[in-house]
C-alpha positions as a printed NumPy array, in Angstrom:
array([[-21.299,  -8.158,   3.502],
       [-19.584, -11.376,   1.677],
       [-18.973, -14.455,   3.87 ],
       [-14.824, -15.097,   3.885],
       [-14.19 , -18.6  ,   2.649],
       [-13.368, -21.015,   5.394],
       [-10.869, -23.234,   3.598],
       [ -8.151, -20.308,   4.302],
       [ -6.285, -19.822,   7.389],
       [ -4.39 , -16.975,   8.055],
       [ -1.445, -17.568,  10.529],
       [ -0.006, -15.373,  13.064],
       [  1.947, -12.407,  11.288],
       [  3.488,  -9.051,  11.554],
       [  1.943,  -6.762,   9.975],
       [  3.633,  -3.832,   7.435],
       [  4.041,  -0.669,   9.017],
       [  1.776,   2.627,   7.39 ],
       [  3.513,   4.759,   4.99 ],
       [  2.498,   7.838,   3.813],
       [  4.125,   9.644,   1.504],
       [  2.922,  13.71 ,  -0.022],
       [  4.616,  15.525,  -2.612],
       [  5.928,  18.913,  -1.666],
       [  3.35 ,  20.734,  -3.298],
       [  0.771,  18.147,  -2.522],
       [  0.095,  17.23 ,  -5.959],
       [  0.59 ,  13.734,  -5.406],
       [  0.546,  11.036,  -2.579],
       [  1.094,   7.634,  -1.715],
       [ -0.959,   5.818,   1.333],
       [ -0.189,   2.254,   2.655],
       [ -1.343,   0.484,   5.257],
       [ -2.341,  -3.319,   6.947],
       [ -4.973,  -3.904,   9.475],
       [ -6.145,  -6.651,  11.148],
       [ -9.543,  -7.218,  13.122],
       [-10.126, -10.866,  14.618],
       [ -9.447, -13.157,  11.629],
       [ -9.813, -10.53 ,   8.688],
       [ -6.89 ,  -8.604,   7.105],
       [ -7.354,  -5.318,   5.369],
       [ -4.223,  -3.97 ,   3.112],
       [ -4.946,  -0.714,   1.625],
       [ -2.59 ,   0.917,  -1.034],
       [ -3.293,   4.077,  -2.809],
       [ -1.382,   6.619,  -5.068],
       [ -3.001,   9.745,  -5.926],
       [ -1.399,  12.469,  -8.713],
       [ -3.367,  15.797,  -8.727],
       [ -1.994,  16.95 , -11.753],
       [ -1.91 ,  15.761, -15.32 ],
       [  1.691,  17.613, -16.038],
       [  4.669,  17.828, -13.456],
       [  7.838,  20.287, -14.042],
       [ 11.286,  19.009, -14.314],
       [ 11.72 ,  19.912, -10.975],
       [  8.865,  17.682,  -9.489],
       [ 10.509,  15.106, -11.765],
       [ 12.704,  13.574,  -8.91 ],
       [  9.702,  13.627,  -6.387],
       [  7.706,  11.677,  -8.848],
       [ 10.341,   9.065,  -9.186],
       [ 11.157,   8.753,  -5.966],
       [  7.35 ,   8.376,  -5.29 ],
       [  6.521,   5.4  ,  -7.62 ],
       [  9.905,   3.549,  -6.683],
       [  8.579,   3.726,  -3.158],
       [  5.103,   2.608,  -4.63 ],
       [  7.385,  -0.55 ,  -6.409],
       [  9.026,  -1.494,  -3.434],
       [  6.438,  -1.454,  -1.108],
       [  4.447,  -3.62 ,  -3.853],
       [  7.709,  -6.1  ,  -3.656],
       [  8.032,  -6.238,  -0.33 ],
       [  4.805,  -6.418,   1.242],
       [  2.879,  -9.526,   1.077],
       [  0.817, -11.674,   2.801],
       [  1.07 , -15.488,   2.948],
       [ -2.142, -17.804,   3.303],
       [ -1.93 , -21.524,   4.061],
       [ -4.175, -23.679,   2.781],
       [ -6.271, -25.691,   5.501]])
């Protein structure tokens, strides 16, 4: 296990909600979660696509999945303060 650098301090903050989205046919998913244990914050972000091609009917679902992925990436962040 790697040692954490001592030069960073992570003050109390509100963790983002866990988000899990699955395409209707279960051919793709998006998962985001933040957890904190003692002074360690773990951020998990995962996008999975099981198919290499999607039908035109599934396009709106794929589009929505990626819109959510971009929204999560743009609005979920941690601010670390240097001590």
